[in-house]
Wavefront OBJ file of the C-alpha trace (Angstrom):
o trace
v 67.990 4.032 23.984
v 65.384 1.759 25.520
v 63.559 5.073 26.283
v 63.684 5.594 22.900
v 62.483 1.904 21.104
v 59.773 2.547 23.587
v 58.534 5.383 21.924
v 59.067 3.812 18.913
v 57.337 0.690 19.883
v 54.462 2.653 20.965
v 54.034 4.945 18.374
v 54.334 1.377 16.131
v 51.704 0.285 18.169
v 49.474 3.321 17.893
v 50.167 3.715 14.199
v 48.509 0.373 13.915
v 46.029 1.104 16.002
v 44.555 4.169 13.935
v 45.314 1.911 10.980
v 42.797 -0.459 12.081
v 40.166 1.944 13.066
v 40.888 3.930 9.634
v 39.968 0.095 8.001
v 36.546 -0.365 10.457
v 35.561 2.964 9.039
v 35.925 2.443 5.715
v 34.414 -1.060 6.392
v 31.750 0.586 8.332
v 31.269 3.290 5.466
v 30.956 0.404 2.727
v 28.253 -1.524 4.761
v 26.730 1.958 5.113
v 26.705 2.616 1.239
v 25.597 -1.067 0.518
v 22.305 -0.231 2.455
v 21.339 2.696 0.550
v 17.830 1.626 -0.491
v 16.262 3.031 -3.241
v 12.451 3.054 -5.241
v 14.320 1.046 -7.915
v 15.588 -1.177 -5.733
v 12.426 -1.950 -3.952
v 9.963 -1.852 -5.807
v 9.129 -5.500 -8.168
v 11.707 -7.068 -5.498
v 9.568 -10.004 -3.180
v 12.264 -9.384 -0.553
v 10.546 -6.294 0.292
v 6.922 -7.005 0.525
v 4.809 -3.734 0.921
v 0.928 -3.213 2.104
v -1.035 -0.006 3.126
v -1.205 1.052 6.375
v -3.385 3.231 8.615
v -2.821 3.139 12.603
v -5.972 4.250 13.018
v -7.896 2.189 15.947
v -11.142 4.594 16.598
v -14.046 5.761 14.830
v -12.792 9.291 14.709
v -9.229 10.313 12.956
v -9.537 12.914 15.584
v -8.433 10.422 17.516
v -4.736 9.797 16.273
v -2.607 6.402 16.878
v 0.037 7.228 19.503
v 3.785 6.777 18.025
v 4.069 3.879 20.267
v 1.357 2.664 18.952
v 3.101 3.158 15.111
v 5.899 1.191 16.530
v 4.372 -1.517 17.963
v 2.504 -1.638 14.498
v 5.811 -1.631 12.768
v 7.307 -4.667 14.835
v 3.946 -6.399 13.397
v 4.366 -6.070 9.936
v 8.299 -6.094 10.074
v 7.538 -9.958 11.151
v 5.094 -10.300 8.483
v 7.879 -9.302 6.106
v 6.106 -5.992 4.979
v 9.230 -3.194 4.454
v 7.260 -1.034 1.852
v 4.502 1.179 3.247
v 1.760 3.285 2.099
v 0.284 6.357 3.058
v -2.357 8.862 1.698
v -1.778 12.348 3.032
v -0.189 14.643 4.864
v -2.872 17.188 5.864
v -2.474 19.240 8.792
v -4.649 18.247 11.176
v -4.093 14.701 10.430
v -0.072 13.604 11.396
v -0.474 9.990 10.617
v 2.234 10.184 7.691
v 4.617 12.588 10.024
v 4.604 10.601 13.047
v 4.387 7.327 11.456
v 8.219 8.688 10.072
v 8.683 9.879 13.460
v 8.389 6.243 14.661
v 10.146 4.458 12.093
v 13.229 7.265 12.451
v 13.134 5.487 16.093
v 12.690 2.049 15.263
v 15.858 2.055 13.604
v 18.059 4.349 16.059
v 17.213 1.637 18.468
v 17.636 -0.795 15.909
v 20.534 -0.061 13.093
v 19.322 -3.289 11.339
v 15.416 -2.665 11.080
v 14.139 -1.399 7.589
v 11.017 0.063 6.743
v 10.181 2.719 3.616
v 7.209 5.152 2.284
v 5.506 5.892 -0.298
v 4.285 8.863 0.903
v 0.670 9.752 -0.217
v -0.032 13.462 -0.900
v -3.448 14.422 -1.413
v -5.408 15.607 -4.294
v -8.949 17.973 -4.460
v -10.852 19.929 -6.498
v -12.346 23.293 -5.562
v -15.148 23.046 -2.754
v -14.496 19.171 -2.307
v -15.977 17.761 0.536
v -18.312 20.803 1.160
v -21.595 22.040 0.976
v -20.674 24.095 -2.365
v -20.668 22.585 -5.921
v -17.737 20.904 -6.522
v -15.943 22.193 -9.484
v -14.029 19.290 -11.488
v -11.977 21.067 -13.727
v -10.280 23.542 -11.019
v -8.070 22.277 -8.164
v -8.314 23.148 -4.590
v -6.085 26.048 -3.581
v -4.896 24.060 -0.639
v -3.308 21.437 -3.021
v 0.078 23.579 -2.698
v 0.186 23.386 0.738
v 0.124 19.244 0.102
v 3.049 18.971 -2.098
v 5.068 21.015 0.030
v 4.550 19.461 3.328
v 5.326 16.301 1.265
v 8.705 17.278 0.067
v 9.463 18.536 3.603
v 8.950 15.326 5.015
v 10.581 13.815 2.026
v 13.878 15.824 2.363
v 13.850 15.246 6.313
v 13.443 11.251 5.963
v 15.328 10.814 2.804
v 16.666 7.262 4.475
v 12.259 6.006 4.513
v 10.579 8.349 1.747
v 11.446 6.274 -1.411
v 7.773 7.796 -3.404
v 5.870 10.167 -3.509
v 2.380 9.261 -4.518
v 0.342 12.781 -6.066
v -2.867 11.940 -5.432
v -5.379 9.006 -4.742
v -7.704 8.031 -6.818
v -7.784 11.254 -7.890
v -8.182 11.207 -12.148
v -11.201 8.381 -11.639
v -14.791 9.968 -12.240
v -16.682 7.784 -9.473
v -14.626 9.532 -6.767
v -17.218 12.365 -7.407
v -16.607 14.440 -3.984
v -13.083 15.774 -5.246
v -11.611 13.943 -8.721
v -9.465 16.254 -10.896
v -8.755 16.523 -14.284
v -5.236 14.440 -15.337
v -4.107 17.882 -15.886
v -3.999 18.714 -11.538
v -2.171 15.348 -11.327
v 0.689 16.444 -14.273
v 0.936 19.521 -12.475
v 2.282 17.965 -9.807
v 4.323 15.293 -11.156
v 6.615 17.665 -13.229
v 6.595 19.660 -10.041
v 7.907 17.163 -8.175
v 10.193 16.380 -11.236
v 11.672 19.074 -11.753
v 12.710 19.466 -7.724
v 14.451 16.102 -7.946
v 16.401 17.714 -11.297
v 17.599 20.794 -9.118
v 18.762 19.086 -6.619
v 16.100 20.167 -4.237
v 14.552 16.044 -3.504
v 17.057 13.583 -3.338
v 17.895 12.236 -6.950
v 16.255 8.964 -5.971
v 13.209 9.100 -5.460
v 10.385 8.204 -7.459
v 7.504 10.153 -8.193
v 4.206 8.670 -9.316
v 0.313 8.890 -9.113
v -2.107 6.227 -7.477
v -5.198 5.278 -9.415
v -7.894 2.940 -10.523
v -6.920 1.184 -13.669
v -9.517 2.817 -16.019
v -7.361 6.509 -14.437
v -4.445 4.800 -16.550
v -5.876 4.165 -19.217
v -6.789 0.786 -18.624
v -10.708 1.272 -19.497
v -13.243 3.559 -21.017
v -10.795 5.246 -24.121
v -12.695 8.716 -22.955
v -9.860 8.094 -20.544
v -7.467 8.329 -23.474
v -6.213 11.792 -23.494
v -3.015 13.796 -24.238
v -2.787 14.755 -20.513
v -2.815 11.544 -19.442
v -0.139 10.653 -22.054
v 1.489 13.184 -20.820
v 1.262 11.630 -17.311
v 2.339 8.547 -18.007
v 5.437 9.749 -19.746
v 6.010 11.960 -17.201
v 6.019 9.209 -13.552
v 8.695 6.974 -12.858
v 6.413 4.433 -12.299
v 2.079 3.282 -12.945
v 0.759 3.085 -9.373
v -2.513 1.445 -10.850
v -5.729 0.029 -8.115
v -7.671 -3.006 -9.225
v -10.799 -4.286 -7.057
v -12.005 -7.594 -8.319
v -14.468 -7.911 -5.268
v -16.013 -4.124 -5.857
v -16.339 -5.173 -9.752
v -18.258 -8.358 -7.988
v -21.436 -6.165 -7.565
v -20.950 -3.213 -10.286
v -19.463 -5.926 -13.255
v -20.352 -9.407 -11.502
v -20.037 -11.583 -15.069
v -16.463 -12.856 -14.278
v -18.163 -13.586 -10.502
v -21.107 -15.458 -11.444
v -20.875 -19.506 -11.132
v -21.138 -20.741 -15.055
v -23.387 -23.544 -15.708
v -20.754 -26.002 -15.810
v -19.007 -25.800 -12.398
v -22.976 -27.059 -11.250
v -21.099 -30.253 -10.708
v -18.673 -28.737 -8.196
v -18.536 -28.481 -4.724
v -19.260 -25.564 -2.719
v -15.548 -25.057 -1.311
v -14.821 -25.999 -5.189
v -16.777 -22.837 -6.531
v -15.247 -20.987 -4.468
v -11.664 -21.879 -4.891
v -12.707 -21.214 -8.532
v -14.597 -17.814 -8.225
v -11.010 -16.849 -6.237
v -9.081 -18.224 -9.171
v -11.155 -15.899 -11.528
v -11.240 -12.750 -9.702
v -7.009 -12.947 -9.684
v -7.408 -13.667 -13.337
v -9.421 -10.256 -13.316
v -6.829 -8.169 -11.439
v -4.018 -9.629 -13.783
v -6.698 -8.449 -16.824
v -6.797 -5.176 -15.983
v -3.480 -4.710 -15.003
v -2.740 -6.324 -18.633
v -4.582 -3.474 -20.099
v -3.078 -0.452 -18.436
v 0.178 -2.114 -19.498
v -0.903 -2.050 -23.450
v -2.182 1.197 -23.042
v 0.970 2.409 -22.118
v 2.918 0.335 -24.247
v 0.609 1.399 -27.180
v 1.841 5.216 -26.614
v 5.512 3.786 -26.993
v 6.504 3.824 -23.032
v 7.451 0.648 -20.853
v 8.422 1.250 -17.267
v 7.581 -0.138 -14.513
v 3.704 -0.759 -13.395
v 2.907 -2.178 -9.587
v -0.635 -2.602 -7.348
v -0.947 0.614 -5.717
v -3.734 -1.132 -3.994
v -5.632 -3.927 -4.179
v -7.752 -5.911 -1.662
v -11.001 -8.029 -0.102
v -12.897 -7.374 2.694
v -14.219 -9.795 5.482
v -17.113 -8.629 6.419
v -20.163 -6.742 3.772
v -24.065 -6.093 5.356
v -24.246 -4.197 1.805
v -23.344 -4.865 -1.828
v -20.974 -7.667 -1.301
v -22.989 -9.515 1.306
v -25.508 -12.621 2.057
v -28.208 -10.254 -0.210
v -26.036 -8.817 -2.525
v -22.768 -10.591 -4.854
v -22.058 -12.944 -1.677
v -18.130 -12.220 -2.034
v -17.429 -11.008 1.499
v -15.954 -13.053 4.259
v -12.832 -14.020 5.808
v -11.909 -17.668 4.077
v -12.594 -15.376 0.187
v -10.166 -13.050 1.396
v -7.129 -14.838 2.606
v -7.431 -16.897 -0.687
v -7.482 -13.653 -2.484
v -4.656 -11.959 -0.589
v -2.865 -15.947 -1.361
v -3.422 -15.643 -4.604
v -2.171 -12.165 -5.344
v 0.847 -11.996 -3.090
v 2.035 -15.476 -5.339
v 1.425 -13.921 -8.515
v 2.787 -10.298 -7.805
v 5.850 -12.433 -6.357
v 6.267 -14.125 -9.404
v 6.159 -11.332 -11.585
v 7.766 -8.892 -10.212
v 5.247 -6.838 -9.104
v 5.175 -5.170 -5.954
v 1.036 -5.302 -4.329
v 0.471 -2.255 -1.707
v -2.019 -4.707 -0.498
v -4.947 -2.982 1.081
v -4.967 -3.051 4.245
v -2.613 -3.939 7.083
v -5.357 -3.611 10.079
v -9.177 -2.840 9.694
v -9.904 0.631 10.432
v -13.231 2.138 11.949
v -13.374 4.926 10.642
v -14.002 5.067 6.989
v -17.654 3.711 8.184
v -18.442 4.862 11.300
v -22.277 4.758 11.474
v -21.783 1.251 9.822
v -20.229 -0.711 11.817
v -20.472 -4.293 9.556
v -19.636 -1.749 6.295
v -17.212 -3.337 4.142
v -14.802 -0.210 4.228
v -14.156 -0.900 7.760
v -13.230 -4.706 6.877
v -10.300 -4.872 4.994
v -7.157 -5.163 7.334
v -5.518 -8.521 7.605
v -5.482 -8.123 11.226
v -9.022 -7.283 13.295
v -9.551 -4.262 16.010
v -8.778 -7.866 18.626
v -5.483 -7.782 17.230
v -6.255 -11.013 15.655
v -5.278 -12.411 12.668
v -7.877 -13.392 9.798
v -7.279 -16.144 8.428
v -4.986 -14.816 5.720
v -2.208 -14.755 7.856
v -2.871 -18.036 9.586
v -0.204 -19.564 8.218
v 2.104 -16.845 10.048
v 1.147 -17.715 13.622
v 1.924 -21.132 13.016
v 5.051 -20.010 11.961
v 5.875 -18.241 15.374
v 6.043 -14.794 13.845
v 4.661 -12.907 16.197
v 5.580 -14.259 19.105
v 6.187 -11.984 21.547
v 4.600 -8.864 19.705
v 1.038 -7.602 20.983
v -0.860 -4.864 19.613
v -2.516 -2.739 22.049
v -1.948 -5.041 25.003
v -3.609 -8.279 22.679
v -1.198 -10.869 21.235
v -2.107 -11.649 17.859
v -4.343 -14.815 17.617
v -5.896 -16.515 15.308
v -9.428 -15.647 14.400
v -12.266 -18.414 14.599
v -10.009 -19.661 17.362
v -7.905 -21.067 14.754
v -10.980 -23.274 13.500
v -11.030 -24.141 10.138
v -14.282 -25.897 10.366
v -15.754 -22.713 12.007
v -14.234 -20.162 9.274
v -15.990 -22.446 6.093
v -19.539 -22.360 8.286
v -19.057 -18.174 7.100
v -18.444 -18.818 3.730
v -20.764 -17.964 1.191
v -21.044 -19.600 -2.181
v -21.160 -17.449 -5.240
v -23.940 -17.557 -6.712
v -25.098 -19.099 -10.390
v -27.471 -15.985 -10.832
v -26.695 -12.075 -9.773
v -29.786 -9.933 -9.821
v -29.133 -6.804 -8.564
v -28.743 -3.938 -10.769
v -25.438 -2.280 -11.036
v -25.367 0.858 -9.480
v -22.696 3.523 -10.837
l 1 2 3 4 5 6 7 8 9 10 11 12 13 14 15 16 17 18 19 20 21 22 23 24 25 26 27 28 29 30 31 32 33 34 35 36 37 38 39 40 41 42 43 44 45 46 47 48 49 50 51 52 53 54 55 56 57 58 59 60 61 62 63 64 65 66 67 68 69 70 71 72 73 74 75 76 77 78 79 80 81 82 83 84 85 86 87 88 89 90 91 92 93 94 95 96 97 98 99 100 101 102 103 104 105 106 107 108 109 110 111 112 113 114 115 116 117 118 119 120 121 122 123 124 125 126 127 128 129 130 131 132 133 134 135 136 137 138 139 140 141 142 143 144 145 146 147 148 149 150 151 152 153 154 155 156 157 158 159 160 161 162 163 164 165 166 167 168 169 170 171 172 173 174 175 176 177 178 179 180 181 182 183 184 185 186 187 188 189 190 191 192 193 194 195 196 197 198 199 200 201 202 203 204 205 206 207 208 209 210 211 212 213 214 215 216 217 218 219 220 221 222 223 224 225 226 227 228 229 230 231 232 233 234 235 236 237 238 239 240 241 242 243 244 245 246 247 248 249 250 251 252 253 254 255 256 257 258 259 260 261 262 263 264 265 266 267 268 269 270 271 272 273 274 275 276 277 278 279 280 281 282 283 284 285 286 287 288 289 290 291 292 293 294 295 296 297 298 299 300 301 302 303 304 305 306 307 308 309 310 311 312 313 314 315 316 317 318 319 320 321 322 323 324 325 326 327 328 329 330 331 332 333 334 335 336 337 338 339 340 341 342 343 344 345 346 347 348 349 350 351 352 353 354 355 356 357 358 359 360 361 362 363 364 365 366 367 368 369 370 371 372 373 374 375 376 377 378 379 380 381 382 383 384 385 386 387 388 389 390 391 392 393 394 395 396 397 398 399 400 401 402 403 404 405 406 407 408 409 410 411 412 413 414 415 416 417 418 419 420 421 422 423 424 425 426 427 428 429 430 431
C-alpha cells in the first residue's frame, strides 16, 4: 500500500512537471510568435530605424569584409538603434549581402534578443551595361534573371531577416547612363516576385519594391509618366524613393542660394536656414511622388530608400562649388531628416552607415567616399556626437578602433571647416 502511494505520488509529480513543461513550451511559442516581425511592422516604425549599409573598408570591392568585421558593424549599428539595413546586390563576385545575412544569423544565435532585418537589393542592368559596347536601354541584361534568383534563394534561406526585396537601384532614372532600364523591366521582375509570393514560393509577408530617384516615381519630369510606371506603382508593396538635396545644391541650386533678406544673419544662422531649406526640398520631392501616386487612384506607403549628405568634396559640392559638403551640414541634415521621418511615420534608409573609399577610389576627396556617419578611422562624425556622449558605443570597436568623436569633440574646430552657402552661384548646371 505504501509502495502504491509512493508510485501515485511520483506519477502525480511527473504529471505536474510535464504540465509545467508544456506550459513553458506554449509560453515560449507565444514569445516566438509575438516576435514574428514583418515589413509592415518595420516600415514607418520609429523603433526600427533604417540605414543603407556597405561594410567595405578598402579601395576595391575585391577585398570583402570578413564575417567578424560584419558582426562588428552590426553591433555598432544596433547600438545606434538601427534595426533595418539596405543592401544593393547579390552578384556572384560580391558575396557581401550573403555574408551579411550569415553574420546576422550568427548574432541571433549568440543572442536571441538581437534584431536586425534587411531590405535585400537585386541589381538590374540594361544590355551591355558597364562594358565598352554600346548600351541598349531598351533591352535588359541577360544576367538579371540570375540576380533575381539569388535574391529569392536568400529570402527563402533567411526569412527571419530578409523582409523586403528591392528590384534595382536607381535603375530607371535616365541620368544613370551606364545601366538604366525602362520601367517595363522593373515591372516584369516585381510581378515575377509577387507571383512567387502568391504561389507560396516566397514568404507571403515579404514586401517587394524598387528603389529609385523621386523623378523615376513620377515626382518630376512628366515624361516619366508612362503606363508601365503606373502599373509598377500599382504592383509594388510600397514606393522606395531617393532624394538628394546636396546633389541638387549644384544641379538645381535655386533653393540653396542664400536669399537677399538673409544678408543680416550670422554665418551659423545662414547655414541653419540653408539646412532647413534642404530638408524642405527633400520633403517637397516626397510630396510630389505622393501626389502623383494618388493621382493614379493609388494609396500605399512611400518611404525614403536613400538620402544623405557628404562631409567632404573637392568637386561640385566643395569650396569651389556649392559649398554644401562639410561635416556640420551633414550632421544637421541627418538630424533634421530623422526628426521629420520619425514624426511622419516614414522609414528613412539614410545613406550611409560608414564611409566607403571604393566608390571613388582614384579621388580620395571625392564626395562619394564620404557619405558615412562613421569614418574609416572608426570616428563618429558630428551627427552621432550625442550618441558618443551617451555612451552607446562603449566597449565597441571597428577594426580595433574605439568609436570616438571626430575633431576630438571640439565643436569650435569643426565649425572652422564649415562653408557658408553662397548668395549667388556661378557654376553652370551640368546634367
